[in-house]
C-alpha positions as a Markdown table, in Angstrom:
| # | Residue | x | y | z |
|---|---|---|---|---|
| 1 | Met | 236.2 | 25.4 | 27.1 |
| 2 | Glu | 233.6 | 24.5 | 24.5 |
| 3 | Thr | 229.9 | 25.1 | 24.3 |
| 4 | Arg | 227.1 | 23.0 | 22.8 |
| 5 | Val | 223.8 | 24.3 | 21.4 |
| 6 | Ala | 220.8 | 22.3 | 22.6 |
| 7 | Ile | 217.1 | 22.6 | 23.0 |
| 8 | Val | 215.5 | 21.6 | 26.4 |
| 9 | Ser | 211.9 | 20.7 | 25.9 |
| 10 | Ile | 209.8 | 21.0 | 29.0 |
| 11 | Ile | 206.3 | 19.8 | 29.8 |
| 12 | Val | 204.7 | 21.4 | 33.0 |
| 13 | Glu | 201.8 | 19.3 | 34.3 |
| 14 | Asp | 201.7 | 20.9 | 37.7 |
| 15 | Gly | 201.3 | 24.8 | 37.3 |
| 16 | Glu | 202.2 | 25.2 | 40.9 |
| 17 | Lys | 205.8 | 24.5 | 39.9 |
| 18 | Ala | 206.0 | 27.5 | 37.6 |
| 19 | Ala | 207.6 | 29.8 | 40.1 |
| 20 | Glu | 210.3 | 27.1 | 40.8 |
| 21 | Leu | 211.0 | 26.5 | 37.2 |
| 22 | Asn | 211.2 | 30.2 | 36.3 |
| 23 | Ala | 213.7 | 30.6 | 39.2 |
| 24 | Ile | 215.9 | 27.9 | 37.8 |
| 25 | Leu | 215.7 | 29.3 | 34.3 |
| 26 | His | 216.7 | 32.7 | 35.7 |
| 27 | Glu | 219.9 | 31.2 | 37.2 |
| 28 | Tyr | 220.9 | 30.1 | 33.6 |
| 29 | Asn | 219.7 | 33.1 | 31.8 |
| 30 | Arg | 223.2 | 34.0 | 30.5 |
| 31 | Phe | 223.2 | 30.8 | 28.4 |
| 32 | Ile | 219.7 | 31.0 | 27.1 |
| 33 | Leu | 219.2 | 32.0 | 23.5 |
| 34 | Gly | 215.5 | 32.0 | 23.5 |
| 35 | Arg | 212.4 | 30.6 | 25.1 |
| 36 | Met | 209.0 | 29.8 | 23.8 |
| 37 | Gly | 206.0 | 28.7 | 26.0 |
| 38 | Ile | 202.8 | 27.4 | 24.7 |
| 39 | Pro | 199.8 | 26.9 | 27.1 |
| 40 | Cys | 197.7 | 23.7 | 26.3 |
| 41 | Arg | 194.6 | 24.7 | 28.0 |
| 42 | Arg | 192.7 | 21.6 | 26.7 |
| 43 | His | 194.9 | 19.4 | 28.8 |
| 44 | Gly | 195.9 | 21.9 | 31.6 |
| 45 | Ile | 199.6 | 21.8 | 30.8 |
| 46 | Ser | 202.3 | 24.0 | 29.5 |
| 47 | Ile | 204.9 | 23.2 | 26.8 |
| 48 | Ile | 208.2 | 25.2 | 27.1 |
| 49 | Ser | 211.0 | 25.0 | 24.6 |
| 50 | Ile | 214.4 | 26.5 | 25.6 |
| 51 | Ala | 217.3 | 27.1 | 23.1 |
| 52 | Ile | 220.6 | 27.2 | 25.0 |
| 53 | Asp | 224.3 | 27.7 | 24.2 |
| 54 | Ala | 226.3 | 26.5 | 27.2 |
| 55 | Pro | 229.0 | 24.0 | 28.3 |
| 56 | Gln | 227.5 | 20.6 | 28.3 |
| 57 | Asp | 227.8 | 20.3 | 32.1 |
| 58 | Gln | 225.8 | 23.4 | 32.5 |
| 59 | Ile | 223.1 | 22.2 | 30.1 |
| 60 | Asn | 223.0 | 18.8 | 31.9 |
| 61 | Ser | 222.7 | 20.7 | 35.3 |
| 62 | Leu | 219.8 | 22.7 | 34.0 |
| 63 | Ala | 217.9 | 19.8 | 32.6 |
| 64 | Gly | 218.5 | 17.7 | 35.6 |
| 65 | Arg | 217.3 | 20.3 | 38.0 |
| 66 | Ile | 214.2 | 20.9 | 36.0 |
| 67 | Gly | 213.6 | 17.1 | 35.7 |
| 68 | Arg | 213.7 | 16.8 | 39.5 |
| 69 | Leu | 210.6 | 19.1 | 39.9 |
| 70 | Asn | 207.5 | 16.9 | 40.6 |
| 71 | Gly | 204.9 | 17.4 | 37.8 |
| 72 | Val | 207.6 | 18.7 | 35.3 |
| 73 | Thr | 209.4 | 16.6 | 32.6 |
| 74 | Ala | 212.5 | 17.8 | 30.6 |
| 75 | Lys | 214.3 | 16.3 | 27.7 |
| 76 | Thr | 217.3 | 17.6 | 25.9 |
| 77 | Val | 218.5 | 17.5 | 22.2 |
| 78 | Tyr | 222.1 | 18.5 | 21.6 |
| 79 | Ser | 223.8 | 19.7 | 18.4 |
| 80 | Ala | 226.4 | 17.4 | 17.0 |
| 81 | Lys | 229.0 | 20.1 | 17.0 |
| 82 | Ser | 230.7 | 21.8 | 19.8 |
| 83 | Tyr | 231.9 | 25.4 | 19.7 |
| 84 | Pro | 234.6 | 27.4 | 21.3 |
| 85 | Ala | 233.3 | 29.4 | 24.2 |
| 86 | Asp | 233.6 | 33.3 | 23.7 |
| 87 | Val | 236.2 | 34.9 | 25.6 |
| 88 | Gln | 235.0 | 37.6 | 28.0 |
């Protein structure tokens, strides 16, 4: 199995969805390399960037689940290369 490195960019316009979003991210925490959140108080939104190293189907699943939350938008940018998965 191979993994891809990607960035999932998230904009949260409905702060009530934060708990649901965090629960989803927690399910994928073994793949997450880092997370940066920026509150944009002027517009009442939050901007979150997730760096992830996972099989492409897992990245697609994460982004899809996030994107189905009302008031939350997610877009993903993938690295051009794939990498061998670590053997555990």
